[in-house]
Structures are given as structure tokens and as C-alpha cells.
N, C-alpha and C positions, 0 to 999 in steps of 0.2 A: 819371511818377507823383509825386503831391504828397507832402509830408512826412507829412501825416496818414495817407495810404495806406501809405507806407513803414513808419511806426511801427506802423500796424495790422498789417502783414504780419509785422514783427519780433515784435510782441506775440503774434501768432497762432503764430509759430514757436516762440517761447519757451514759450508755454503748452503747445504740442504736445510739445516735447522734454521738458518737465518733468511731463508727465501722470502718469508713474509715481510722482511724489511723493505722489499721492493715496493710494498704498499705505501711506504713513507714518501715515495717519489710522486705519488698521485696527489692532485689537489684535494683538499679535505673540505667537506661541507656537511652541515647538520641537516637531516631530512626535514622537510616541511610536512607535518602531519595534520590531518583535518578530520573533524567529526562529520558523520553523515548528516545531510546529503551533499556536503561540500567535497570538492576534490582539489588536491594540490595543483598548482599551475603546471603546465607542460614544461618539460626540461628542455632548455635551449642550447646547452653545451653539446658539442659533437664528439667528445672523447670521454673515456671513463674517469671516474673520480672515486675517492674513498668517501662513502656516505655513512654518517653516524646516525643510527636510529635508537632512540630511547623510548621505551614503552613501559608504563607502570600498570601493574595489576591492582585493581581496586574492587573490593567486595562492598556493595552498598545497596540500600533500598532505593527504589524508584517507582515510577508509575507505569504499569503495564497497560492499563485502560483507565477510564474515568472512575475514580474511587477504588481502583484495584492496585494494591501495592505488591511488590515482589522484591526479593533480595537477589539482585543481579551480581554475577561475577563478570568483571569487565576488563578489557584491555584499554586503559586510558580513561576510565570513568563513565563511559557511555556504551550503549549497544546499538549498532555493531562497534567493533574496535576502530581505532584510527585508520584512515586510508594512508597507505605508504606508497610512495612513487619513486622509483629508481630507474636506471637505464641499463640496458644490456651491456655487460662488461664491467659494471661497477663492482667495487669491493665494498661489501656492507658490513660494518662493525655494529653488531646488534647488542644492545644492553636491555636486559629484562629485570625490572625491579618489582619485588613483592612487598606491598605496603605493610608496615609493621602492625597495623590494626587488623589485618586479615587473619582468618582462622586456618586457612589451608595452604599447602604448597601448590604451585602451579608451574607450568612450562609453556613452550610455544612450538608448534609444528607449522612451519611455513611451506606450503606446497611449492614455492619457488626455489627452495633450497635443494641442492644436490648434496646429500649427506645423511647420516643416520637419523631417522625420525624427523627429517626436515628441520633439524635444530633441537628437537625435543630432548635428545640424548645429552645435550650440552647445557640445557637451561632449566633443569629441575631446581626450583628455587623456593626455599622456605620463607615464611613471613619474616619481614625485617632483613632480608638478604637480597643480593643482586647477582646476576650472572651475565657473562659476556661470551660471545663467540663471533667468528667472522666467516662470511661465505662470499663466494663470487656469483653474481647474477648471470648465469650462463644462458638461460632460455627466456626469450621475451614472451609476454602474455599476461593475462589477468588471473591471479591466483588467490585462493582462499588461504587464510591462516587460522589456527584454532589451538586451544589448549589440548594437550594429549596426556594429561595426568589421569591416572585411573581413579574412579571409573570415567573413561573418556567421554562417554555419552552424556553423563551428568554435567561435566564441566562445559561441554558445548551447549547443552540444553539450557544452562543458566546464563548464557550470553557471551561465551568466550570465543569469538570469531570476528574476522574482518577480511579486508582485501589488500593485497599488495600488487601493484601494477609495475611490471618490468617493461619499460618502453623499448620497442625495437630500435635498432640503430637508425633506420629510416622511419621517423614517427608516422603515426596515422595522420590522415589529412586533418587540417585545422577545422574546428567547429566553433560555433558561437557560445555554446554552453555545455558543461560537463557536470554530471551529477552521480552520486553514489547511492545506490539502492540495494539493500540486502534483506532478503526474506529469511524468516526462521520461525520455529515453533516454540511454544511454551506449554508445559504440562503442569497444570495447577491442580491441587486437590479439589478446589471449588470449580463449579461450572463457569462458563463464559459469563462475564459481567458480575459475578459474585463479589461483593465489596470486601474491603479489608485486606490485610496482609495475607497473601496466599503462599502456602508452602509448595515445594516441588513434589510431584507425584511420580515415583519411579515406575509404578505399575502402568500408569497411562503412557509413559514414555516407552516402555517395553512393548506395550500393545499398539503403539503408534496411534494414539487417540488424543491429539492435542486439544487443549481448551482454547488456544489462540494460535492463529497463523498471522504474522504481522510483517510489515516492512519497517526497517530501522528501529526495531526494539519496542514498539508500542502500537496500539490501534490508532493513535492520534498523531504520530510523528510527521506524517506527510499530508495531513488534512488541515483545512482552514488556514490558520496563521503559519503552519508548518509546510504548506504546499510549496513545491518548487515552481519556478516561473520561466517564461520565455515570451518572445515577441513574434508576431506574425512575420514569416520570412526567414527566421533563424533556424539553424540546424542544431539539434540537441543530441548529445551522446550520453547514454546511460551505461555506467559500469554496474552491472547487476550481479550480485552474488547470492548464493543460497547456503546459509549456515546449517540448514537442516535442523536437528540431526537426522531426520528420517525422510521427509517428503520431497518429491520432485516438484518443482514449480512449473506451471504453464503460464509464463509471463506474457502479459498482453497489455496494450495501452488502448483503452476504448476511445475511438475517435481519430486514430491515426494508424499508419502502416509503417513498419520498419523498412527503411530504404536499404539498410545494410545490417546484416547480423554476423558477428564474429563468434561462431558457434563454440561453446565450451571454453570461452575466454582466450581462444587462439588469436593469432595476428593476421589471419586471412579472412576477408569478408567473403565467405563462401555461399551466402544466400542473400537474395534481394527480394523486396516486396513481400515481406513476411508478416502474417497476422499475429501469431503467437510463437514463442520459442521455448523449448524445454531447458530448464536449468537444473542440473542434478544436485542432490545434496552433496555439499563439499565441492561444488563447482561454480562456474560463472558463465557469463555471456556479455558481450558488448553489443549494444544496439544503437543505431543512428537513424534519425528521421528529421525531416523538415516540417515545421508547423506552418500550415497554410491558412488557417482560419482561426479567429479568436474564440474563446470559450474555455471550458474546463475539460481537459482530457483526464481520464481516470485510469490509474495504474492498478491492475488486479492480477491475482493468480486466477486464471480462468477455470480452475477447479472451483466453480463459482460460489459454492456455499462457503468456501474459505474466505472469499471476499466480503460477502454480505452478512455472514453469520459468525465469522471467527476473526475478522479484522484486517485481512490482506487487501487493503484498499488505500490508495494515495491519490493525490491530485497534482496535475501540472496545469497551472493557470496561464493561459495565453492571452496577451493583450494585443490590440492593434485593430486595423480596419477590416471590415467584412469584405469578402469576395463572393458575391452572389453566384458567379459562374462556377464556383467550386462547391458551395453549399448554400442553398437558398433559404434555409429555415422553413417553417411550415408555410405552405402556399395556399392550402385549402383546408377549411374546417366547416364542412357542409353536412346537411342532413342526408342520410342514405336510407332509403326505404325498401331497398331490394329490387332485383331485376324483374320481379313478378308484376310490379306496377308499371303501367305505361305512361303515367303522368310525367311531365317534365319536372325537374327539381323546383323550378319556380312555382309551378302549380301545387306541388307537394307542400312547399313552404306556406303558400296561401291557405291551403286547407288546414294545415297545422295551426296557423294563427287564428283562423276562424273557429276551429275547435276550442282552442285555449280561451278565446274571448267568450265563447258560450259557456265554458266551464266556470269562468270567473263570475259570470252574471247569474249563475244558477246554484244556490247553496246545496241542493241535493246532488248535483253533479260534482261539486267540490269534494264531498265525502267520497264519491266514487273515484274521483281523480286521485285522491290520496291512496286509495286501495290499489289502483292501477300502478301508481308510482312504487308502492311497497313491493308489488309482485315483480315489476321490472327491476327494482333495486336489488331484490334477492338474487335474481339471475346475474346481474352485474357483479355483485359481491362474490358469488360462487365462482365466477370466471376470473376474478382479478385479485381478491383480497383474502380469501379464507386460508390460503396456505401459510400466510404470516400471522393472521389474527385469529384463526380458528373458526370452525363452522358455527360455533356459538359465541363468537366474539371474545373468547377467553384469552387470546394472545399467547405469547411464549415468555415465561418468566425470565426476567433479566435481559431479554432481547427485543421482543415486540410488545408494545403496551396492549392491555385489554381494551375492548370497546364496550363490553357489557358493564352496565352500571358505572360508566366512566365519568368522573367529575369533569375531566377535560372537555368532553363533549357537551355535558349539561350546561357548563358555563358559557361555552361559545355558541350554543344553539339559541341563546337569548338574542333578541333582535339586533342589538348593537354590535354583536361580535360574530355574526354569521359569516361575514366575508372571510374570517380567519379559517373557518372550516372549508369553505368553498375553495380557498387557495391551495389546500393540501392535495386533492386529486388533480387540480389543474397544473400546479407547479412543483409538486413534491415538497418534502420537508427533510431537513437534517439538523442535527444538533440536539441539545438536551431538552427534554420535556418531562414534566411530572404528571403522573396519572395515579389517582387514588393514593397519593403520598409516596409513590415510588418513582425513582428517576430512571429514564431510558435515554439511550444515546445511539440511535440507529439511523439508517438512511432509508427513506421511502422515495423512490423515483416518481416522477409525474406519470399519471395514467393518460398519456398523450393520445391513446387510441379512442378514448371516450368522447362522445359528443355531449352537448350541453344538457340534453334531456337525460342521458345516462348518468351524468354527474349529479343532476337533481334527484334522480331516482335512487342512486346508491346512498347519497347523504340522507334522504328521507328514510330509507330502510335502516341505516345504521343508527340514526338518532331516534328511532321509534321501535327498536328491538332490544331484547335482553335486559329489560328494566329501564330503558331510556324512553323519554317522551319529549317531543318537540313539534313545532309547526312544520309542515312539509316544506320542502324546498321547490321552488318553481323554476321553470326554464328561464323566465325573464329575470329572476333574481340571480341565477348563475351567470347569465349573459352580462348583466350590469356589473356584477362583481368582477368578472373576467376583464371587462374593459377598464375598470378602475384599477385593477391590480396589475395590469399588463406591464406597466413601467417599472414595477417592483420585482419583476420576475428575476430570479437568480439561477444561474446555471447549476443543474443538478446532475448527478451521475445517471445516465440513461444508456440502456443497451438492449 
């Protein structure tokens, strides 16, 4: 080989080895990272940049549910990990730090990376060390990232996942609000709601029997004070991820319809007017919808026991003016006596009032009236309540409170507190309550299909069964309480 050829080869090698120096010609910016449910602002530049991402792995205790602690392994100190936003064509310089107090090595596999292990091969990092690699964001879309250190499933199950959004060169249409929602499962040795620090159960994980299925790392992250918000007339975009590690999500928003769905996190809105969309484990979706009426919309995994019994439930609180032409609210709450009777509703009501007046004035009939209410109430209970509270009022430990010999009922069945009991079937109840010294934090929707007599009957039955004893509830009492409590009604999850 001649000298000219040798120098040419050397030059070619030098140029090749220094090719990354071209990155120095790009403008440099540090990525804005956010915790769920927040999303970094849209990227406004129209050309590539060198983006520096710094992510720290932290192993720490946190709250999985009320009174339930768990040792989470996290990207950035929270579950899910930070939301990362870059643009197609960007060069991403990625720094992974493993906190010195951690006990285990970790790495990161970003599904947006074209390269061995999605970056995992370059980021195996021991506690107290840091790793760095660089990749080019070639493909737009919404991608999951997760730890891929063995055992991979255990690292994911303990909270090591998040989303990276690679914006297309032509951005998606502007919306009013963007939020980050990520579903995942937790496999604890204890059952759902069991208090204290819960260890990870490998056997439950292998058998795919999660104790919890949640949004954004806990049962409470998107509820009450943590609820996301919007105003009537605004368009909302949700970046939805599923960290798994096992279950497919049937993502649904109770009370609205997805105008656009970008299936599996791609950049094409390939479905419109969608009720529920599947999000695979280790996958994502982008959904958009306009909110037209005020109230509380409820985010769920429509594998519905996961929502109401394992924690996959969140809230989007919408403020603004009502539009009765879109949603009227309840228009009729009338007595229905069946088609076999040919009296008009007005006549039926007159006869009912006349009967109730007669009962009030006759002590013998009052005893009979309570027996009738008890029989009717048992039927109402069997059709509406027993699946959660049990056929004998025993409840479900840690999930639904017992009704049998329940001090909560006894105290409120006293004359001055009876409105509190009447409010429960009328308007539903959520939040913490204590029954027989044990705390419960579940959601009971309003029994909106019950009329006033059925409410009186089921309350009479519950407060006079299984060791409980109280004065019967009358239709007039329910009606008066309903009128008094109407202004205090709070939007509850209903479906």
C-alpha cells in the first residue's frame, strides 16, 4: 500500500472516529423533565439539537395506598419515572446516575433507542456510579422506557418505567392541556389494603396476580387533590403508558369519548370516536378529547374490578358552565308502579300518600309497615349491595366495610345523624371511613336507580339486620333529606 493510500486510510479512520464531533455543531439544551401527571412543554424549535438528559435511580419507600408502604425502585424519585420530551432528529446525550445509597445495580432500556438493549448494554450502573451514552432519535412516537437489569420483571414491577416522547417533525395539533398517565401493577405479599410496609411477592408476579393495579404509582395519585383538571370547551391530550409488567390495559374515561386515538403510541390518529383503547404492557397510546360538560370524569382500566377493587381509578375534574342540550342531568325521579296498573301516575301518587297517612295514624299498621319495608329492603339489598357487602353484611376485609354490627350505622341511625345515612345511597360516598375500629378507603357510587321508597326500605333493612337495630326510615324522611342535601351533592364516579 502506498503512502498516499495509507494516509488516506488513516484520514478515513480519523474522520470516522471523530464523526460524533459533528454533534458539537448542534445547539445544546438540557431536557425539561417532569413528574406525572405533568408533561414538559411542546418543543418549539424546528431543527435538531443536542439534548442532555440526566436521570437518577433512587430506591426509596413511599405510599402505595393509604397506610400501605412499599420500597419503590425509581427513575427520578417517583413512579412512574420522569417524562422525557425530545424531537425527531435530536441527538440525545443520556446520563444515568445510580444513587450511592442504593443497594442494586440498574440500567435503562428506552424503546425509542435504535441500539443494543435500547441503551441497556451501555448503562449497567452500580450504586454510586454514573454511565453515559448517546443516541439519535430516529423514529417519532411515544415510547416506554424501563430498567432491564436481571431479573428484569422484578425491576419493572418495583416501579422502574416511564415515557419518552419523540415529537414528529410536524408536531401534533395544539391542545389546551396535556397529561401523563401510566398504569402498572404491584405484587405485594399482603392483600389489597393490608397496612404496613409490604414486600414484593415474586410468586404473585409470576402467576400474574397483582394486589394492586394503579395509575401513576399509587391508588391515590390521581384522586381528590391529585386529580387532573380542565375547563369546559378545552381539548385534553393524555399520554398513556403501561409499565406492566404483565397486564394489558383497557383504558377508558367514564363520561367522555376519545375524538382521536394514536394507537400504540404512533404518530397517526388512526381511530376516532373511541370508547376504550387497549394499551399493551410495555406500550403506550395517545388519546385526545374535548370536554363539553362540567363534572368529574373518571379514568379507569375497564377490566373493571381493577378499577374498583385494585386501584386503577383516577379523576379529571372539569369546571365550567353546564350545557343542558348535551347533558341534562336527572330530569325525572318519579314513582313507577308497573304497566299492569292503569291508574295515572298522579292517581298512583295520591293513593300512596293516602296509604302512608293511614299508616302514620294507626300504630298497628306502623308495625306492619316496618315489616313491609324490611321485606322490600331485603330485595333491594340483594339486587344492589350484597356483591360488595356480602349476603350477611360481612363486607370484604380491607376493601368494603361490614354492615353487620357496624358502629358506623348505629351512631348515624340516631335521630340527629340519620341524614348522613340517607345521603350514602342518594349521592354515593368516597374517602376514608372507620367501621368497628378499622379504616376503609373505597368508592361507593350513588344508587341513582332507586326511588325514595326503595332508599327508605334498604336503609330500614340494613339498620335492622345482622345485630343492628334502629327506627325504620320513612319515604317522607328520605324525601326531606334529599331536598336538604341536594346542594351538598358532590360528583361521584358513576357508570
